[in-house]
N, C-alpha and C positions, 0 to 999 in steps of 0.2 A: 332547358332549365332543369328538367328532372335529373339530368346527368351532372349538374353543377357540383353536388357534394363529392362526387368522385373525381371531378376535374380539379377542384380547388386545392392548391398545394400539392398536386400530383408530382411536380418536379422539384419539390423541396425536401431536404433532409430535416424534416420538422421534428417537433417534440414527439408527436404520435409515432413517427417512423423510428426515432431513436428508442422510444420506450419499447417498441416491439422487437427491435433488433439488438439492443445492448443489454448486457447483464444488468440487473437491477442496481447493483452497487456502482457500476460504471456510470449508469444514467444519473444516479443521484449525485455522484461526485462532479459530473459535468454540469449539472444544473446548479450546484452549489457555486461553482466557478462563475457561471453566467449571472446568477442572482445576487451573489454577495461580493463579486469581484476578487475572489480568492485565486491564488496561483494554480495553474493547470499541472497536474501530475503527469509525467512522461508515460507511465503505464496506461493511464486513462486515454491519452492520445493514441497509443498503439491500438487499443481495442476499438476506439472510435474509427480510426483510419481503416481498419479491416472491414468493419460493418459498412462504412460509407462506400468503400470500393465495391463490395458485393452488391449493394443497393444500386449503385450507378451502373455497373455492368449489366445487371438484370434489366435495367431501363435502356440499354443499348449504348452506353458510353464506352468509348475506346481510349479517351484521353482525359486528363485532369489539368486544371490550371489554377494558379494563384491569381485571383481576380482582385486588382487593386486600383487605386484612384490617385494617379500622380498629379503634379501641379499643372498639367495641361487642362484640367477641368473635365477630362474624359476618363474612361476606364482603360485598363491595360491588361493583357493576358498573354502568357507564353504556355503553349500546350505541350504536355509530356504524356506519352503513351503509358498504359499500365504494364506493358510487356517487360519482361526481364529475361534475357537469354540464359539458357542452361548449357551444361557441358556437352550434352548429347545433340546439340544443334537445334533444339526446340525452344519454346518460350513458356514461361509461366506468367500469370497476372499477379502483380504485387503492388502494394501501396502501404508504406510504413508510416508509423507515427512521426518520424523525423520529416518525411516528405509532406505530411499534413501540416506540421507546425511551421516549417521553414522552407523558403525558396530563395533563389539567387538570380534575379534579373540584373541587367546591366544598368547601373545607377548613373553613368555618365551621359547616357543618351536621353535622359529626361531633364526638364528644367530643374536646376538646382541652385541658381542664384549665387554661384561661386562656392557652394559647399562641396562640390565634386568637380575635379578636372577630368579632361578626356582620358588621361592616362591612369586615373584613379577610378576604376569602373565598378568595383565591388559594391553591391547593395543587397539588402535582404527584405524578403516579404515574410510576415509573421501572421499566423492564423488568428483571425478575430472570431473567437467562438461565440461571441454574443450576437452574431448575425449568421443565420443558417446558410449552409451550403445549398447549392441548387444546380439543376441541370439546364444547360442552354441548348436549345434545338436550333440548328442553323443549316438550312439546305439539306436536311436529312441526316446531318451529323450531330451527335449528342456529346456534349462535353461537361464534365463535372467541374463546377466553378466554386472555388473556396474563397470567400471574402477574407482579405488580408490587409494588414498595414504595410507600409513601405518605408524603409529607412536606409540611411547611408551606412557604410562600413564604420564610420566614426560615431554613429548613433543618432544623428540629427534626422528629424522627420522630413521625408521628401514627398509626402503625400498630403491629402486633405483629411484622411480618416484618422490618423494618429492624433493630431491636435483636437479633433472632435471628441474622440474617446476620453482624452485627458480633460477636456472642458466638462464633459458629462460627469466625470468623477469629481471635479472641483465643485460643481453646483450641488451634487449629491452630498458631499461632505458638509458644506455650509448650510444647506437646507435642513439636513438632519439635526445639525446643531441648534438651529432656530426652533425647530419643532420640539426638541427635547427641552430647550429652555422655556418654552411655552407650556410644558407639561405633557406633551404627547410623546411619551418615552417608548411606546411600543413600535414606533416607526424605525425600521432599520435601513431603509433605502428610499431615495427620491430620484425619480427618472424624468427627464424631459421627454415630452412627446410632441410629435409633429405630424400634421396633415398638410401635404404640399400640393396645391392646385397647379396644373400645368396647362398653359395656353399654347396653341399652335395653329398654323395655317395648313390647309391642303390645297394644292393646285395641280392641274394635269401634268403628269411627269413629262410628256412629250414637249410641253411648253417650257418646263423647267430646263430641259436639256438644251434649249435654244438660247438660254440666258447665261452668258459667261459670268456675269456678276453674281447671280445666285449660286452657281457652281463653285466659284472661288471664294466668295465672301459671305454667303448666306443671306445677303440683302440686295435689293435692287439699287444700283447706283444711278440709274436713269429711270424716268417714267413720269409722263404727264398724268394728272388726275383724270379719270374718266368722267363722263357727264353725271353718273350716279356713283355715290360712295356709300357711306353709312348714315347719311343724314336722315333717312326715313325711319331709322331704328327698326327695320323690318327683319333683320337677320337675327337679332338677339333673342334667344329662347324660341326661335321660329321652328317650324316643323323640319325635322332632319331629312334631307334628301336620301333617296333609296341607296345610291351608290356609297354615300357617306355612312349610312346605317349599316351597310354590309361590312365596310371597313371597321366600324366601331365594334361590331359583333365579333369579328376575328380578333381584334385588339383585346377585347375583354377576356376572351378565352385564353389567349396567350399570357395575359397578365395574371389571370386567376390560377393558371397552372403553376406560375412562379410564386404563388401565395401573396400576390399583391391585390389588395382588396379595392380594386377600381369600383367606385360606387356611383359617381355622378358624371354625366356627359351631357353637353348641350352646345348649341350654337352660341358663339360669342358675338360681341358688338360689330366687329368688322366683317365684311363679306368674306366668305371662305375661311373664317376663323372659328376655332372650337376650343372647348375646355374639358379636361378630365380631372377628377378629384378622387383620391383614395381615402379610406378611413384612417384615422390616427394610429400611429404605432410609435415605438421608441425611436429616438432621433437617429441613432446610427442605422437602424433597419430602414427607417424612412428615407435616409440618404441613399442607401444601396438601392432601394426600390425606385427612387426617382431617377437614378442613373439608368436602371433597366427600363423604366417607362419611356425615357427619351430614345433609347436604342430600339425598343420594340415599336414605337410610333413610326420611326423611319422604315424599319423592316416591313411592317405590315402595310404601310402606305404603298410601297412598291408592288405588293401583290394585287392592289386594286387600281393600279394605273395612276397613283398620286405621287407627288413629292411632298414630304412633310417639312415645313419651314418652322424653325424655332428661334430664329433671330429675334432680338427684342424689337426691331423695327424693319421688317422686310419690305414694307411699302410706305413711302412718304405720304403724309396727308390723311392716313387712316390709322386706327388704333394699332399699337404694337402689342407685344405679348410679354406678360409677366409670369411670376411664379409665386403666388401668395403663400407665405410661410406661416401656417397656423401653429402656434407654439404654446405649450402649457407644461404644468408640473404635476406629477402623479406619485403618490406614495405606494409602497409595496402592499398597503392595505386597500388599494384601489380608490383612494380619495384624490379628487382633483383639487389642488390647492388654489386654483384660480376660479373655483365655483363660488360665487358670492352668496349662495343660498337665498331663501326667501326674505331673510332679514340681514342684509349685508352689514348694517351698522353694528350688529351684535357678533359678527363673525371675525373674531380677533385674528385668527390665522390668515384669513383672506386679506384683511386690511394690512397686515404686516408685510405679506409677500407683495401686495400691490404697491405699497410704499417703496419697497426695495427695488422694484422694477422702475418706478418713476425716477428714483435717484440714479439708477444705473443708466437709463436712457438719456437723461439730461447730462450727466457727467461725461458720458462716453458716446455722445452723438456722432463725434468724428469717426470713431471706430465702426459704429453701426453703419454709417453712410459708406465708409470704405468697403465694408463687407458686401455691399450690393453694387460695387463699382466694376464695370467692365466696358469695353469699347462700345458694345451694342446698346447698353443701357443709357449712354450719353444721349442717344436719340430720343429716348422715351421719357425719362424723368423730367418732370416739369411741363410736359405737354398736357393738353386738356383730355387726359385719359388715364394718367398715372399720378402718383404722389409727386410733389415737387422735390427738389433736392434738399429741402429743409426738413430735418427730423423733428416731428412733434408727435404727441400722443393724444388719441381720442379716448375719453372715458365715459362720456355721456353725462347728462345732467345729474342723475341721482348719485352716482359714485363721486362726482366732483363736489356735489353739495355735502355729502357725508365727510369727505376729507376737509373741506373748508370749515365745517362745524367743529371738527377736531382741532384744526388750526386755530380757530377763534375761541376755543374753550367753551363752546356752546353745548347744550344737550343734543346728543346725537340721535337722529331719527332717520327712518327711510320710509318711502311710500309703500313698499311691498308690491306684490304683483297685482296688476289691474286686468280687467277684461276689456277687450276690444268689441264694441257693440257695432255689428254690421247693419242692424236695423232692416234685415230681411227675415221675414217670419219663419222661413224654412231653414234658416242657418243658425247654428249655435253661436254664442259669444265666444270669442277666441282669447286665450291667455296671452298677455303682453309680456315681452321681455323687460328686464330692468332698464334697458337703454336701447336707443335707436342704433342704426349702423351708419358709419360715416365712410363712404367709399372713396373719399378724397384724402383720407388720413394715411400717412405712411406706416403708422404703428397704432392700430386701433384695437380697443377691447371689444370683443364680439360675443359676450355672454359668459363664456368660461375659458377663454383663451385670448391671446393677442395675435393679431394678424399683421405680420410684417409684409407690407405690400410692395416694397421697393425691389425685391429680388427679381433679377432678370430671367427670362425664359430659358436661356441656354446655360445658366449658371448652376454649378453644383450647390446644393443647399448646405453642404458641410461648412463652408466658410461663414455664412451668416449665422448659423446656429452655434458654431464654435465661439464667435464673438458674443452672441447673445447669452450663452451659458456663462461665459467668463465674467462679463460685466455684472450680471445679476449675482453670481457667486461672490464677487467682491463686495457688493452692497449687503448681501446676507451675512457675510463675515463680520462687518462692522456692527450690524444690528445684533448678531449673536453675542458679541463681546459685551455689549451694553445690557442686554437682557440677562445674561449669565451673572453679571455683577450686581443686578438690581435686587433690592429688598422687597419692593412693591412692584410686581411685574405689570399690573394693570396701569399704574401711573407711568411707568417707564415706557410702555408701549405707546401710550397717548403722547408722551413727550417726544418719542422717536418720530412718530407720524407728523406731529406738529413741526418739528425741526425740518423734516424732509420737505414738507409743503412750503414752508417759508423760503427754503433755499432753492427748491426745484420745481415749484408749480408753474414756472414760466414755460415748461415743456408741454403742459396740458393745453390743448386747443381743440375745441369742439365744433368749430365753424368750417367754412369752405376753404380748403387748402389751395384751391386753384386761383383764388383772386389776387390781384395786385395789392389789395389792401393787406392781405395776410403776409405777403413778402415784406412790406414796409413794417408791419407790426412785429414780425419775427426779428427783423433787424433791431427794432427798438428794444425788444426783450433780450437781445444779445445772443440769439440762436444762430449757429453757423449756417451759411448757405453755400455748400460745397458743390459747385455746379458741374464739375467734370471729373472723370476718372483721374486725369493727371493732377488735378488739384487735391484729390483725396489721398493719393498714394503716400506722400511724405508723412502723413499722420501715423503710419505703421511703425515708424522708427523714432517717434517722439519719446522722450525719456519717460514721461508719465505712463505712456501706453506699454512701453517695454517693461517697466517696473510692474505694472498690473499683471501682464500676461506671464511674466517670469514668476511672480509671487505665487500664482495659482498653478504653476507647473504646466501651463498650456503650450507655451512656446519659449524657447531660449532666445537670447539676444541674437545669436548667430542665425537662428531660423527666421527671425523677423527681418533681419537685414537681407537674407536671401530672398524672401518674398517681396521685399521692396524692389530688388533688382528684377525678379521674375515678372512682376506686374508692369514695370516700366518697359521691359523688353517686349512683353506681350502686346502692350498698347502700340509701340512703335512698329512692330512687325505687322499687326493687324491693319493699321492705317497705311503702311507701305504697300501691302497687298491690294488694298482698296484703291490706292492711288495708281498703281501699275495697271490694275484692271480698268480703271476709268480711262487712262491714257490709251490703252489697247483698244477698248470698245469705241472710244470717240474717234481715234485715228483710222482704224481699219474697218469700222462698220457705219458709224453715224455720218462722218464726213464724206465717205464715198457715196452714201445714199443721197445726201444733200446735193452733191455735185452732179450725180446722175439726174436728179429731178431738175436741177437748174439747167442742165443741158437740154432736157426734154422741153422745158418751158421756153428756152431760147429758140429751139427748133420750131416750136409752135408760133412764136412771135415772128420768126423769119418767114414762115409760111403765110402768116396774115399780111405781112408787108408786101408780099408778091401780089396780093389782091388789091393793093393801093388803098387799103382801109387804114383808118387811124388806130395804130396799135395801142396808144395810151388809153383808149376807151375800153380795153379788154382787161380782164382780171389777171391774165398771164403776166403783165408788166409789173403790177404791184406785188404779185406773189414772187416773181423772180427777184425783185429788189429785196424783199424780206428774207428770202432764202439765202441770197448772196451775202447780205449783211450779216446774218447769223452764222453762216458758214465761215466767213472771215473771222468773226469774233470767236468762234469755236477753235479755229486754227491757232489764234493767239493764246486762247485759254489753255490749250494743250501745251504749248511751249512754256507758259507761265507755271503750270502744274509740274511739268518736268523739272523746271528750274528750282521750284520750292522743294520738290522731293530730293533732288541732287544736293541741295544745301543742307537738308536735314541729315542725309546720309554721310556728309563730311564730318559730322560731329563724332567724337571718339566714344565708342561703346554705347550701350543702351542706358544712358543716363537720364536724369530729369531734364537736362538741356535738350537732348534729342526728342524725348517724348513731348516736351513743350513745343518744339519746332514743328513736330508732326501735328499737334493739336492746333496751334495758333496759325500756322502758315499752310501746311499741306492740306489739312482737313477743310480749312476755310476756302482755299483755292479750288478744291474738288467741288464744293457746293456752288461756287461761282460758275464753274464749267457746266455743272448739271443744269443750272437755270437756262443757259443758252441751248443746250441739247434738248431740253424738254420743250423749248419754244419751237425748235425745228421739228420735233415729233408732231406738233399741231399744224405744221405747214407742209411737210413732205407727203407725197402720195402714199397712202397706207400700204399699197402693194409693194412699195420700195423700202418701207421701214424694215430694218434688218433683224429685229427680234420682237417677240410678243409684247403687247402693250399691257398696261394695268387692267384695262377692261377685259381683254381676252383671258388673262390669268385668273382674275377674281370672279368673273361672272360666267 
């Protein structure tokens, strides 16, 4: 720990490094670009590139890469050496401003949704100077990574970073307008900040390697529940085992070197499940950091004999993994706009921004739900562990009462901060927050931020935050127009909040989101219940949503249509891989194991018959009957799944029709087959079962 100050950020081309290595004028010009969103001067880039190269080479780097985030949801990189041949047959080490600013990967080999054809390959990466460059150490090799955006030759965004940066600029513009209209004219910039928690599983790598389903799909397609699961609640916040603690220690060091402020670590609810949480930072940097966290988790896990699983539901019957997205707004003066203060009823700024978020979430619940949609999250949302597929907001009793008082024209008051009396003489009274926490709410206010709990563990946080920024920017814009035109700002603010409450208070729900009663109540309120990814995808090309996202310059119509196709293709491809893996494992592993056991039982029965004993009195006969019946049922289920998969593949292109067929027919048939296979697991001799069980992997 004494070495931590020297470790933290050691592999980051940070402000302190730039201040030490760049001329003062160059450093100030670059900071002005980052802080105020001004264009980057080419000469500044040239000086920065040279300093960045020298720093990286001193640290052992031989190559650099433009590190970007295509629509795969992962990151991508193409490495180029710093060497440049000379006429005398030797080399010099060079890195120009042009190489820093722009790269050219093949755009046709990444998902483009029709924006690029195979024969139209040119695409560009462009330096995102708002996110610091860093060094990636991998197997003793060090590479300079430059965060970039990625676009097509025709200008459309082919990545997740470009729309995110545009959404950050959109909400900055409208938030500053609102603050200026309210009289806070010193504010020049508003930035969204995020702290993204990451849940994951660790299982022995040797067992992982024996599971084709985990290798190919990231989740178990088969597995009967073990005698013990999570029902004793003994794993949550339990003592961390030594081998896991060693893994976490190395993980923290690797993350700290990258300037990622990994702060919290603990055992999660499910056995072998854990969580990591970093400190808040700006949304684009938090997005880059989360991608690095996922990559580092997998790399470090291998060093300790683990496989790290980040699928949203790697094991049926126990909790899956999410990525709680803690989102807030901060001014360039350091003020958190979602901090209610000790007297929230008097905090006009806070109430205005709170009202804007209420309106945004209610009006655009469909987009917010879509932003958290992926094939893995379909297994998790709505289970008794995660928010349901219904978007609602938790505010707590005090904030809800304040807004209702404004709605009803009553005198506005708040309770203020209270003390929690423990009634143990040696313990002090504890300060209480303004509101409790609601762990069942998909979008909950948690003191000075909103926690979007729907986001899946494998998902890039760029998509959810792009949508969140855009929809709040839209509400802030309409509020800014009204306040700017008002003669009496105080009365206008009250009228705005009242109008929003009347129209959108249906989205506020402070109760238990897991109950059937809430599902019925949400339907009565008219809130959408978008249960699957396939159901959510069409909302991205609805005219009202296209209009919203185009208006704020976040996406073009062509970019949205491309993402519609990319999402449908991703769903169909994912379920197809799962179906083919299911067929493969059932046909070549499970069925042979069942047949072998049936033969052993039959041999045992025949041996008993030779003794002239009554075979029906022995367990072998009943077990053989059960194994044979389930083996026959499995054989038929394999054929049924093959047929459903073949029918889905006959549909032309990756359309909504194909995705629906995969969801309604293929996925459903896979689950039917799994039920039979899991029954066989509980019948067949453990020594014959062809892959590790849940109990072996989790405990």
